[in-house]
Steps between C-alpha positions, in 0.01 A plus 500: 500500500557131425660445840162539669326187620166444330215558750327181616163666552216380274196703412195322646314511169761299302343199329620158616530199270368151573790412730456817703781717362480850354712605206711695748600172667677392180725804485862515617741777593519839332683469168848651468493483120493810280164674478320369192697173481302231320604249766269666752208450262587129484502481879155660502376244246632211713326646806174533308521148356566333837223697670247413229598131515442491878850371564611509864837683502670232711439247218735690267879468477664781302861474387726732301858554387689830474404823328226766506242233417621272776442773758128506425390195707559727801223725367219244477363213713677612814351209699627234255813287515791669324857422393739728312763279335824593324526627143339262251441220751132547584376202288715238671420623851130509411522147355648371824233671710227367270630143531504532879147642525267487199206640697616862464443722197839597358554842345843567348579861410802578286632751249645497151854517636430246772337244266638571150868535596648342812186297570423384146594138569291489815203651318529235229501205739208631707293521181594162356450320832149636539547647847158607631559872532406842369821638348474876440773695321477876539666589172634852444795424272759672721705452814327770705703450819828555313396807299335375185721264301317284242378168635480178299134568409567842344391498136763530231503856370344655810668807646618565851426822685844628391433413135704180478348247255476136614670271246429168675213264422249477786419197713125438467393330823147438371634309200731301726216417739292371207785289366602362839157368593336758724129422511373857551675779311393863487634847436349818635569866571522657844282785378209269406342393829184372331708242313763431765280413799310217322828364359647478852182340633509242220866423572431451872223251424690318228685232697819478293787710368332837434713778353401865453739747336385851598644800318557748779655832392788640701409868543859591594694335216272349234191712441625727222458523122691216336435251779280201417419450870350845561139576587434677170660230283311210658168685487551582131619153398291275724334208316272315742403144404194488724302657775510263797280461806582254779192336649512268802280192501269627775452839333468388139306743284400420145215738419709810437665367184334453164521157330797453269716764671665278760767233536489312829790304648420303817797481737601219736302633795176543307540875454472648153693741282270670252624698202329768300666448161650803332666296221269234361784269398690500832504173696646533855531121536747459208856545631674521163237723342543738794874518438449559128233767563722684745802494267295627205370799694839566655645536149245779442608678819190398695501388864265204535327486838238278661489129577708352220482134601331280759503122538180380669654156568785632709708293744771624733832381640339311789300287257816424298694401813206317660558671832302439815156658534613615844750787467856385567542754779213335688640144488661353811841341540359147464357588158799697376755243625321161484818298560750270326244239390300752295821647357622155393166431333519830313856438386407151382215640289743730322747233394 
C-alpha cells in the first residue's frame, strides 16, 4: 500500500519540541523500500535526531544521488529543501549549494554503490576540502536496485544470495575518510538506534566534514548466511568503541556519570560529545590510532562501530576560502560585480 499518501492528521497529544514541531512533522512520504530494509531505520534515526535537536525543518537541505539509499530523503524531513542529483554526484552539488548559502544544515545521503564506485572521487574531495556537511552512507554491500550484485564495499570472501564468493578487496570508506581529513568519522549499524541517533546528532552539531558509514542490511539480497552485511553477522561481530551521548550546551547534564568514566570533547558551537569508555585505551581524538584500531579489529572479523574520530578544532571550507559572512545568494549585484577597478586591483595583487 505504498502508493497511499501519508495522512496529515496529528494526534493532539503529540509532544512538541522547543521550536514547536512534533516528531510527526519531521517525517516524509511512505517508504517504498522493502519491508525490514535497514534504510528505513536510518530515516527514523534522522527524524529522531532532528526532532531532539529542535531543528526547524526548513533549515535543512538534504541531497542524494542514485540508488535505494538515495530514495530515502523522500521519507524524512518532508518540509526541508531537497535535491536528488545524478549517480555519484551528490557531493559536488552539495558543495555548490553550501558555498552559496552556508546558513543551511546540509545532509548528504548516499549508498555504497553511489559513493564507493562512480562517486568515489567526489566523496574524496568533499572529505579533504572539509565541506560542512553530514555525509551518510547507507552501506549494504550490494546493488539492490539491480538485483544484488556485489558493490565495492562488499568484503572479500563474502557470499552472495546465490552463493557466489566475492574475490575483490573492499573499499573501506571509513578508512578513506580518516586518511583524507574528515574531522568527524563514525560507523554504526541501522539496527542500533541507541548508538545511531547520538552519532547523527553529534555530526549535525560538528561544523565540518562529518562522515557516518552505516551498515544497513538489504533484506532482499544481502541478509543471508555468508554475508558480512547481514543483521545476524553485524550483531555477532560488533565491536563498539564507546557509548556516546550528545548533550547540547543548554541541556548539559553531568551528574548521571561517575568520575573517570567519561571523555568530553567540546565542539565549535559549545555543545559536548561525551563518551562512556568501553575500551580504556581508545582515544577518539587520535586520527591515526583510530585507523590502526579499526584495521586490527577488522583483521579479526570484527565490525568496529561508534565515534572513531573527532577533531574539536574543526574548520570548514568557508574558513579556508575566507568567504563572506553574508551568504553569497543574499549578496546584491553591486557586491558580486564591483566593477573593473576592483578587478584590476585583484589581478594586480596576484602578479
